[in-house]
N, C-alpha and C positions, 0 to 999 in steps of 0.2 A: 358636750361639745368642747373641743379644745381650741384654745387660741394659738395658732401657729405663727410665729413671727420669725423672720430671718435673723441669723446671728448678726451681732453688731458689725463684724468684719464684712459681711456680705452687703450690709446697708450703706456703709460708709465709704465705699470706693467706687470709682468709675468703671473700670474693666477688671479689676482684681489683679492687674499686672504686677504691681509692686508687692502686694501681699503673696501672690503665688511664687514670685522669684524669691522673696525673703524666706518663705517656707521651704522651698526646694533647697536653697543654699544655706539654710540655718542662721539667718540674721534677722534683725528687727527691720520690718519694711519701711519704718520711719526714716531710716538712713537713705534708702533709695528714693523716697519721696522728696527728701531735702535735696538730694543731688538733682532730681528732676526739676525741682523748683529753681535751683541755681541755674540750671541749663536753660529753663524758660526765660530767666532774666537776661542771660548772656545772648542766646539766640533762640527765639521761640519756635521758628520753622524746624530747625534741626531737632530740638527737644521734642516737639509734637510728633515729627516723623519717627524719631526713635521709639517713642511711646507707642505709636501705631504698629510699628514693626514688632516690638516686643509683645503687644497685645495679640497680634496674628500668630506669633510663635507660641505663646501660651495657649491660645485657643486650639491650635493644631496639636499641641502636646497633650492637652486634655481629651481631645477627640481620639487621638491615637491610643492613649492609655485606656480610655473607656471602651473602645472597640476591642482591644486585646484582652481586657479583663472579661468582657462578655464571652469571647471565644474560649477563654480558659474555663469559665463557669460551665459552658455548654459541654466542653470535653469532659469535665468532671462528672456532669449529670449522665452523660452518655456511658462513661466507663464504670459508673457506680452500680 
């Protein structure tokens, strides 16, 4: 029996927005988290709304890439 635990990055975030954006654009997600924290201090409503919009965008991007990779795998299996 194996003990399967989630990676630290998956456990330590809310929606994975900062982590995903940081990975996509090649920078440390801590910088984006700090910007978000400053934004919450300045205007919480706008910062939370921006985070929610970014979360939806990340979710849509993940779903779009997942479905396109499934289609590519299906085509590879059919043509092989």
